[in-house]
C-alpha positions as CSV (number, residue, x, y, z in Angstrom):
1,M,-43.4,-185.8,-80.7
2,T,-39.9,-185.7,-82.1
3,H,-37.9,-188.8,-83.0
4,D,-34.3,-187.6,-81.1
5,W,-34.9,-190.0,-78.6
6,I,-33.9,-192.7,-80.8
7,I,-30.6,-190.7,-82.0
8,N,-29.3,-191.1,-77.5
9,V,-30.7,-194.3,-77.5
10,L,-28.3,-195.3,-80.2
11,T,-25.6,-193.4,-79.1
12,D,-25.8,-195.5,-75.4
13,L,-25.5,-198.4,-77.4
14,R,-22.3,-197.2,-79.2
15,S,-20.5,-196.2,-75.9
16,F,-21.2,-199.1,-74.6
17,S,-20.4,-201.2,-77.5
18,Q,-16.8,-199.5,-77.5
19,R,-15.9,-200.2,-73.8
20,N,-16.4,-203.2,-74.2
21,G,-14.4,-204.4,-77.1
22,L,-17.3,-205.0,-79.2
23,D,-16.0,-202.9,-82.7
24,A,-18.1,-204.1,-85.6
25,L,-21.2,-203.1,-83.4
26,A,-20.0,-200.0,-82.7
27,E,-19.1,-199.1,-86.4
28,R,-22.5,-199.9,-87.4
29,L,-24.3,-197.9,-84.8
30,E,-22.0,-195.1,-85.6
31,D,-23.5,-195.7,-89.0
32,T,-26.9,-196.1,-87.8
33,I,-26.7,-192.8,-86.2
34,R,-25.8,-191.1,-89.4
35,V,-29.3,-192.7,-91.2
36,A,-31.2,-192.0,-88.2
37,E,-30.3,-188.5,-88.2
38,T,-30.3,-188.3,-91.5
39,E,-34.1,-189.4,-92.1
40,I,-35.5,-187.2,-88.8
41,A,-34.6,-184.1,-90.5
42,G,-36.1,-184.9,-93.3
43,R,-39.1,-185.9,-91.4
44,K,-38.9,-182.5,-90.0
45,A,-38.6,-181.0,-93.2
46,D,-42.0,-182.4,-94.4
47,S,-43.8,-181.1,-91.7
48,D,-42.4,-177.9,-92.1
49,E,-43.5,-178.4,-95.6
50,D,-46.9,-179.3,-94.9
51,A,-47.1,-176.6,-92.0
52,G,-50.1,-174.9,-92.2
53,P,-53.6,-173.8,-91.5
54,H,-55.0,-177.7,-91.0
55,D,-59.6,-178.2,-91.0
56,G,-58.5,-180.3,-87.2
57,E,-58.2,-183.3,-90.2
58,A,-55.3,-186.0,-89.6
59,S,-52.3,-184.8,-91.0
60,R,-51.8,-187.8,-93.0
61,A,-54.5,-189.8,-94.9
62,G,-55.0,-193.4,-92.0
63,A,-54.2,-191.6,-89.0
64,G,-56.3,-192.0,-86.2
65,P,-56.8,-191.9,-82.2
66,G,-53.4,-194.0,-81.2
67,D,-52.1,-194.3,-84.5
68,T,-48.3,-193.9,-84.5
69,D,-45.3,-193.3,-87.1
70,D,-43.4,-196.4,-86.1
71,D,-44.4,-198.4,-88.9
72,D,-41.9,-200.8,-88.3
73,G,-44.2,-204.3,-88.6
74,A,-43.2,-204.9,-85.0
75,G,-46.4,-203.9,-83.9
76,G,-44.9,-201.6,-80.8
77,A,-42.4,-204.0,-80.0
78,G,-39.2,-201.9,-81.2
79,R,-37.9,-205.2,-82.4
80,L,-34.0,-204.6,-84.2
81,H,-33.6,-205.9,-87.3
């Protein structure tokens, strides 16, 4: 699953902020978008390096059914900090 959807969400939030005069928030979201793009690109690069024949094992230690990559400690709630 790709993580590109988060860029779309952050971009929508930035646009809303700009339209509603929330300039500081819009600036912060612009920074956040850049961080997200960098981290997503890094994950893709890591995935490409790890790509190869697997013996049916999970691609990372501890991965199991229903395990997700969103280890934000929010229990899947996706809270913003």
